[in-house]
Each structure stands twice: as structure tokens, then as C-alpha cells.
N, C-alpha and C positions, 0 to 999 in steps of 0.2 A: 376511496377509490385508487387514489394515489399509492396508498400504503400497499394495497392487491396487486397492482401492477410491479410494481417495487419488488415484492415477494418473487416473483417469475426471474429475477434477474439478480437477487439476491446470491451473493458468494460468502461463505463462513470462513473465519480463520481457519489455521492449520496449527494448532498446537496440543502439545500432552506433555505431561510430567517429566519427561525425557531432556525437553528443551533447556539448553543453556544460555542459546541467544534467540532472539528474536527478531526478524526484519521487520521492517515496517514501510508500507509500499502505500500509493495513493489511493487507487480504486481499481476492482475489475475491471476488465475491457471483454471484446466479444469473445475471444476464446476462453477465457476464465468463467465467463458466463456459460458457454457451451459446456466447459469440460468439468465446470463444480467445484474448481479450487485454484486459489489466487497463483499470478506469475506462470500461468501456462502458456503463454504467448513465446512471441519474439523476444521481449525482454528476460522472462523466463529461460532461454535457451543460452541468451547472453550471459547470465549469471552462473549457469553451470558449466558454460565454455572457462570462463574467467576463473572460478572457482574451483571446479571439479574436473576440468578436462573432459567433460561429458556434452553428449548431443541430446540429452532430455531435459525438457523443463524444469526449472528449479522447483515450483511447486508440484509437479508430477515426483519427483524425487522425494521430497517431503512428505507428499498425500500417501506415496506407497511406502512409504517408512524404511525408504534405502537410505534416508538421512534422518537420524533419529534426535540428534542434538540441535535442530535449529527448527525454529516455528516461524512463521509467518502472520503478520496482521496488518490488513488494509487501514487505512484513514476511514474510509467509506466502505461499507461491504456491497453496495450497489454501484453501478456504473455512472462517473461524473462525464462521462463524454457521451452526448449524444447518438454517435457511429455506434454505439452499443444495444442501441434499442430498435425495435422492429418500427416501422414507420407509422403502423397504425397506433403504438404507445408513444410516439414522440408527439403526438397532437393534445394530448393532456397540457394544460395551460401551465401549471406548478413545474412542470419537469423541463421549462424552457430556460431557466437559470442555471441549470446544473454546470453549462460548462463556464457559465460567467464565474460560478463560485471557484472552479478550478484555474482560471488563467486570469483572472483582474483583481487583485486585492484590494484595490482601492473601490472596485464595485461591492465587495463582501461587506464594507463599513456602510455603507450608504442606502441600500435599498432593503427595505424592510423584509419583504418576504424571503430574499438571501440569508438576512439575518437569523431568522427564525428558524430556517434550515440549517444554517452553519452551526447554530447554537444547540441544536439536537443533535447533528452529527459529531460536533465536539465532544458534547455528555456522553455519546456512546462510545465515541473511542477510548475517551478518558478511563471509563468504568472498564473498558476493556483491557488496556494498556496498563493499567495501575494495578494488576492483579501480579504485573510481572516485574515488579521493581527490584527482585533479586537477581535479573538476567541482566546479560549484556544485551544492548540496544542498539540496532543498525538502522540509522535515519536514512531510507534511501530518497534522494531529491528534496526540491526546495518544497514543495507541498507538504509533504510527512514532515519536514524539519519545520517549518512554519506553524503547523498544526499541532505539533508535538510542544512548540514553545510557547503557543498561545492558551494551553490548559494544564501544562505542566511543569515541573520544577525540575532539571536536568540533574541536580544535586540529589533528588531523592531516589535515584537509580543507581544499580552498580555501577554500570559503565554505560558511555553511550558513545557511539562512532556515528559521525554525518559523512555520507556518501554520496555521489551524485546519482542523480535515477540511471539505471541502466540500459535506458531506451538509446536508440541512435548509436548503439556501439561504445557509448560515452567510458565504459571501463575498460577500453582497450585504448583509449587515447593517451598519447604520450603526457601531455598536461594533469591527466588523473593517476597517471605512475604509482606516484609515491602512497596516494590516499589508498589504492586499491593493494599495494602490497601491505599497507597496516592493516587494512580489512582482512586479509589472507591471515593475518597472525592473530588477529582479534577474534576470529570466529574458531582457532584452534582449541 
């Protein structure tokens, strides 16, 4: 039953043979579910403004193949934020811990249903990202970085860059100026 509900919210990765760089983010949210591709909302627009001086969402640019050398993978292809779900679907008992998976690393290790769900999610992520060891990988935010580190060895990949999550205008903040400058060079 839960799987059937989650299928309605799943957002596929954006990948093709021309990708040289793969951005790894957390999970889709409301706009991504609506549009059907990752990084379609405000964070996507922030990425595009910083990297390409464009006002279209990053996910849209990749989805419409206006950018072909970059792909996008979410750690989890369904939303981990409950606000992305319809009220009627939020009543599903087993969905109550999605926010906990996302927000509280300590709980991830101690609550069994969370452990089981995380293990399935991490196995799926590992299988998807492992196909791209020959690509440059950009890990956006703590959740993506921690997820990657929990199931993969960075040394097995061509290159890995860790950047803050693009939400809250992080990429425009002075304290992240150097890493964003490095990112701009990394994706060339």
C-alpha cells in the first residue's frame, strides 16, 4: 500500500550518456513532484542563477537538455518532507518517520522501521550512483554527503566535490564563496 502511494510522488533521476558531472541532492519536494524532474523549485533556480546566470530551474535546464553535460540524482526519489504529500496520504502510519530520516541522524540508528527504510533507500541510491564512478560527483548538502559516505568509498569515483545545499541562498553567502568558485571550475 505504501509503495503504491509513493509511486505517485516518485521523481526519476535526470541522466544520459553525455553527463560528465552528476549533482547529488536529497529528495524531491512539492515542485519537483508537480513538474516531474529534480531540482525544479527555488533551490533549482538558485543553482541556475549562481552557475549559469539564468532564471530557469536547474532541473528544467537539464530536463529540457539545455545543459547536457550534467546529470542529477536524488538520494531518495520520493519526498522525505511530509509537506510534499497530500493530506490524505500523510495518514499512512509508515510515512511518519520520513522527516526523522531526513532531520535526525541519531534516530536513524535506533528506530527499527527507520533503519529498514534507510537500508532500502541507501541500497537503491548506491545501485544508481555506482553506475557513474567515471563521472565527477557534486554532493549537495549534509544529507547527500552523509548518504554517499555511508554506502560508498569516495576513492572509487573519478572526483568528488562537497558543497552546501543550495537552499536558503547558501550558494550566494560569503562563507561559501570559495567552495562555489571551486564548483564553477569543477563543472567545466
